[in-house]
C-alpha positions as CSV (number, residue, x, y, z in Angstrom):
1,M,-6.4,26.5,152.3
2,I,-8.0,28.3,149.4
3,S,-7.2,31.9,149.2
4,D,-9.8,34.6,148.7
5,N,-8.4,35.3,145.2
6,E,-8.8,31.7,144.1
7,R,-12.3,31.5,145.7
8,S,-13.3,34.7,143.8
9,I,-12.0,33.3,140.5
10,K,-13.9,30.0,141.0
11,T,-17.0,31.9,142.0
12,K,-16.9,34.0,138.9
13,I,-16.3,31.0,136.6
14,L,-19.0,28.9,138.2
15,G,-21.3,31.8,138.5
16,G,-21.0,32.5,134.7
17,Y,-21.6,28.8,133.9
18,L,-24.6,28.6,136.2
19,E,-26.0,31.8,134.7
20,F,-25.5,30.3,131.2
21,V,-27.3,27.0,132.2
22,D,-30.2,28.8,133.9
23,S,-30.8,31.2,131.0
24,T,-32.5,30.3,127.7
25,R,-29.2,30.6,125.9
26,F,-28.4,27.1,127.1
27,F,-31.2,25.9,124.7
28,T,-30.9,28.5,121.9
29,T,-27.1,28.1,121.5
30,P,-27.4,24.6,120.0
31,F,-29.7,26.0,117.3
32,S,-27.0,28.6,116.5
33,W,-24.6,25.7,116.2
34,L,-26.9,23.9,113.7
35,F,-27.1,27.1,111.6
36,L,-23.3,27.3,111.7
37,I,-22.9,23.7,110.7
38,V,-25.2,24.2,107.7
39,A,-23.3,27.3,106.7
40,V,-19.9,25.6,106.9
41,S,-21.0,22.5,105.1
42,F,-21.4,24.4,101.9
43,L,-17.7,25.2,101.9
44,A,-17.0,21.5,101.4
45,L,-18.9,21.4,98.1
46,P,-15.9,22.6,96.0
47,V,-14.0,19.6,97.4
48,L,-16.8,17.3,96.1
49,V,-16.6,18.9,92.7
50,L,-12.8,18.4,92.6
51,V,-13.3,14.7,93.7
52,K,-15.9,14.3,90.9
53,G,-13.5,15.7,88.3
54,I,-10.6,13.4,89.6
55,N,-12.9,10.4,89.4
56,F,-13.9,11.3,85.9
57,D,-10.1,11.6,85.0
58,V,-10.6,15.1,83.7
59,F,-7.0,16.1,84.1
60,S,-5.9,13.5,81.6
61,S,-8.1,15.1,79.0
62,G,-7.2,17.9,76.7
63,G,-6.1,21.3,77.8
64,K,-9.5,22.9,76.9
65,I,-11.4,20.5,79.2
66,V,-8.9,21.0,82.0
67,F,-9.2,24.7,81.8
68,G,-13.0,24.6,81.6
69,F,-13.0,22.3,84.7
70,I,-10.8,24.7,86.6
71,L,-13.2,27.5,85.8
72,I,-16.1,25.3,86.9
73,L,-14.2,24.5,90.1
74,M,-13.7,28.3,90.7
75,S,-17.4,28.9,90.1
76,S,-18.2,26.2,92.7
77,V,-16.0,28.0,95.2
78,A,-17.9,31.3,94.5
79,A,-21.2,29.5,94.7
80,A,-20.2,27.8,98.0
81,V,-19.1,31.2,99.4
82,V,-22.4,32.8,98.5
83,A,-24.4,29.8,100.0
84,F,-22.3,30.1,103.1
85,L,-23.0,33.8,103.5
86,V,-26.7,33.2,102.9
87,A,-26.8,30.5,105.6
88,W,-24.5,32.5,107.9
89,N,-26.6,35.7,107.7
90,G,-29.8,33.8,108.2
91,R,-28.8,32.0,111.4
92,K,-31.0,32.5,114.4
93,K,-29.7,35.0,116.9
94,E,-32.8,35.8,118.9
95,D,-32.8,35.4,122.7
96,V,-36.1,34.4,124.1
97,E,-37.3,34.6,127.7
98,K,-39.0,31.2,127.6
99,I,-38.4,28.0,125.7
100,T,-41.6,26.7,124.2
101,I,-42.5,24.0,121.7
102,E,-43.5,26.7,119.2
103,F,-40.0,28.2,119.5
104,I,-38.4,24.8,118.7
105,I,-40.7,24.2,115.7
106,D,-40.1,27.7,114.3
107,S,-36.3,27.2,114.7
108,L,-36.4,23.9,112.9
109,A,-38.6,25.4,110.2
110,D,-36.2,28.4,109.8
111,L,-33.2,26.0,109.6
112,Q,-34.8,23.9,106.9
113,A,-36.0,26.9,104.9
114,L,-32.5,28.4,105.2
115,F,-30.9,25.2,104.0
116,I,-33.2,25.1,100.9
117,K,-32.5,28.7,100.2
118,S,-28.7,28.3,100.5
119,V,-28.8,25.2,98.2
120,A,-30.8,27.2,95.7
121,H,-28.1,29.9,95.6
122,F,-25.4,27.3,95.1
123,I,-27.4,25.6,92.3
124,A,-28.1,28.9,90.6
125,I,-24.5,30.1,90.5
126,F,-22.8,26.8,90.0
127,G,-25.3,25.4,87.5
128,F,-25.3,28.6,85.4
129,F,-21.5,28.8,85.1
130,A,-21.2,25.0,84.6
131,G,-23.6,25.2,81.7
132,L,-21.9,28.2,80.3
133,F,-18.4,26.7,80.5
134,A,-19.8,23.4,79.0
135,L,-21.0,25.4,76.0
136,I,-17.7,27.0,75.6
137,F,-15.2,24.1,76.4
138,G,-17.1,20.9,75.9
139,H,-20.2,18.9,76.9
140,E,-18.0,16.5,78.9
141,L,-17.9,19.1,81.7
142,I,-21.5,18.4,82.4
143,V,-21.5,14.7,81.7
144,M,-19.0,14.2,84.5
145,F,-21.7,15.3,87.0
146,G,-24.2,12.7,85.7
147,C,-26.1,15.2,83.7
148,N,-26.7,14.6,79.9
149,L,-28.6,17.9,79.3
150,S,-27.3,20.7,77.1
151,G,-25.5,23.7,78.4
152,V,-28.3,26.1,77.7
153,T,-30.8,23.8,79.5
154,V,-28.5,23.5,82.5
155,M,-28.1,27.3,82.6
156,V,-31.8,28.1,82.4
157,G,-32.9,25.2,84.5
158,S,-30.5,26.1,87.3
159,V,-31.7,29.6,87.6
160,L,-35.4,28.8,87.3
161,G,-35.0,25.8,89.6
162,A,-33.2,27.9,92.2
163,Y,-35.8,30.6,92.0
164,A,-38.5,28.0,92.5
165,M,-36.6,26.6,95.5
166,V,-36.5,30.0,97.2
167,W,-40.2,30.2,97.0
168,L,-40.5,26.6,98.0
169,S,-38.4,27.3,101.1
170,K,-41.0,29.9,102.2
171,L,-43.8,27.5,101.5
172,H,-42.0,24.7,103.3
173,R,-41.4,26.9,106.4
174,F,-45.1,27.8,106.6
175,L,-46.4,24.3,106.0
176,F,-43.8,22.7,108.4
177,S,-44.5,25.2,111.1
178,K,-48.3,24.9,110.9
179,L,-48.5,21.2,110.4
180,S,-46.0,20.5,113.2
181,K,-47.9,22.7,115.6
182,I,-51.1,21.0,114.7
183,T,-49.5,17.6,115.1
184,V,-48.1,18.6,118.5
185,K,-51.5,19.8,119.7
186,V,-53.1,16.5,118.5
187,I,-50.4,14.5,120.2
188,V,-50.9,16.5,123.4
189,Q,-54.7,16.1,123.3
190,V,-54.4,12.3,122.6
191,F,-51.8,12.0,125.4
192,R,-54.0,13.9,127.8
193,F,-57.0,11.8,126.8
194,I,-55.0,8.6,127.3
195,V,-53.5,9.8,130.6
196,L,-56.9,10.9,132.0
197,H,-58.5,7.6,131.0
198,A,-55.6,5.7,132.5
199,V,-55.9,7.7,135.7
200,V,-59.7,6.9,135.8
201,I,-59.0,3.2,135.2
202,I,-56.3,3.1,137.8
203,Y,-58.4,5.0,140.3
204,N,-61.4,2.6,139.7
205,F,-59.1,-0.4,140.0
206,I,-57.6,0.9,143.2
207,A,-61.0,1.9,144.6
208,H,-62.3,-1.6,143.8
209,I,-59.3,-3.2,145.5
210,V,-59.7,-1.0,148.5
211,K,-63.5,-1.7,148.6
212,Q,-62.7,-5.4,148.5
213,L,-60.2,-5.1,151.3
214,F,-62.6,-3.2,153.4
215,D,-65.3,-5.8,152.7
216,Y,-62.9,-8.5,153.7
217,F,-61.9,-6.6,156.7
218,F,-65.4,-5.9,157.9
219,A,-66.4,-9.6,157.1
220,L,-63.4,-10.7,159.2
221,L,-64.4,-8.2,161.9
222,Q,-68.0,-9.5,161.8
223,A,-66.8,-13.1,162.0
224,I,-64.6,-12.2,165.0
225,V,-67.5,-10.4,166.7
226,D,-69.8,-13.3,166.0
227,F,-67.2,-15.8,167.3
228,I,-66.7,-13.8,170.5
229,A,-70.5,-13.4,171.0
230,N,-71.1,-17.1,170.4
231,S,-68.2,-18.0,172.7
232,L,-69.7,-15.7,175.4
233,K,-73.1,-17.3,174.9
234,V,-71.5,-20.8,175.3
235,I,-69.5,-19.7,178.3
236,I,-72.6,-18.1,179.9
237,A,-74.6,-21.2,179.2
238,L,-72.0,-23.4,180.6
239,A,-71.6,-21.1,183.6
240,A,-75.4,-21.1,184.1
241,R,-75.5,-24.9,184.0
242,L,-72.5,-25.2,186.3
243,G,-74.1,-22.8,188.7
244,R,-77.3,-24.7,188.7
245,F,-75.4,-27.9,189.2
246,L,-73.4,-26.5,192.1
247,F,-76.5,-25.0,193.6
248,A,-78.3,-28.3,193.3
249,Y,-75.4,-30.1,194.7
250,A,-75.1,-27.7,197.5
251,R,-78.8,-28.2,198.6
252,S,-78.7,-32.0,198.2
253,P,-77.3,-32.8,201.8
254,F,-80.1,-30.8,203.4
255,K,-82.7,-32.7,201.4
256,N,-81.2,-36.0,202.5
257,R,-81.1,-34.9,206.1
258,E,-84.7,-33.9,206.1
259,S,-85.7,-37.2,204.6
260,N,-83.7,-39.1,207.1
261,N,-85.3,-37.3,210.0
262,A,-88.7,-38.0,208.6
263,N,-88.0,-41.7,208.5
264,V,-87.0,-42.0,212.1
265,T,-89.8,-43.4,214.3
266,P,-90.4,-42.5,218.0
267,N,-89.6,-46.1,219.0
268,E,-86.2,-45.7,217.7
């Protein structure tokens, strides 16, 4: 037997789960997880920078290059932390009363815009210090990342490019949200048009089939009625002939008797 205490605990746990499933948080929570994944993913970028340096065999170079690479690696850590904070602070926290397609589109637009903005901050900080340390310690520190530009170009280009990306994130959010909503409306209208025409076609097809069935049914019923009527006519005709025959047969002895009486003479 389950005690009242155990039943109360299970009711509380199940009740909390059911409350979570029935609420909009069941749908908004995954979006929060996506923002969290985007934010945490930036913390892995310094590892990629380290792997890039190891593949370039930077630690076998001179002390100046190694020291410059360590500074670049530290700048990548700082840039990753800043990008993480930007993504973390911009995550979606709102709790809505109703889940709509507009909410989903706006959430995806916010996620993409936030990703572009976070990448822009990482590029601005990492690119600026990478170009600066490349000017100080050697151009190889930029070449290892597949870039053959000068340190000054990298510094200026990173900052200006990141600034443009921030504005691009706002434009991207606006365009993605508007175009997605228009696309959804068009799809809904096309789907509604197709469904309505499909319903009309199916209705006409079923109506035609039903009409044909009724026509066949009434034709069969008419054939049955005609068969019964004709059969009754034949039966009545046969009965009439049989009646006349029986009536004639029944009167024939009397006719013969009268004729026989007429033929008898007095002499006889």
